[in-house]
C-alpha positions, -999 to +999 in steps of 0.1 A: +000+000+000+028+024+008+045+017-025+013+025-043+010+058-025+046+068-033+041+060-069+010+082-070+031+111-054+058+105-080+034+107-109+018+139-094+053+154-090+062+145-126+030+160-140+036+192-119+072+194-133+060+190-169+033+218-163+059+241-148+083+235-177+055+241-202+045+274-186+081+286-184+087+277-221+054+295-231+064+326-212+099+327-228+085+322-263+058+348-259+083+373-245+107+367-274+081+366-302+079+404-309+117+407-312+118+378-336+089+393-357+108+426-357+140+410-369+123+390-396+101+418-408+111+454-399+075+465-408+062+442-380+062+471-356+027+480-368+014+445-360-002+437-326+024+410-317+052+435-320+034+462-300+030+441-269+067+446-260+085+476-274+110+466-300+144+482-297+151+510-322+182+492-335+161+462-342+132+478-360+152+504-379+178+480-393+170+457-421+174+420-412+205+403-424+195+371-442+214+340-433 
């Protein structure tokens, strides 16, 4: 019975860890999205995604260098 309860707690801890990692990844991606949009398309400053976080002047006024 004790082993069954410990397995349950382990599964709950793993689910919580996956949720926290997912939330952290989502926050980082959503924070970085306007900068990436600005680098890819200098005219993206007019779009809503780029307006949520101010794009730096150097980023938006400089054409993106293609790789």
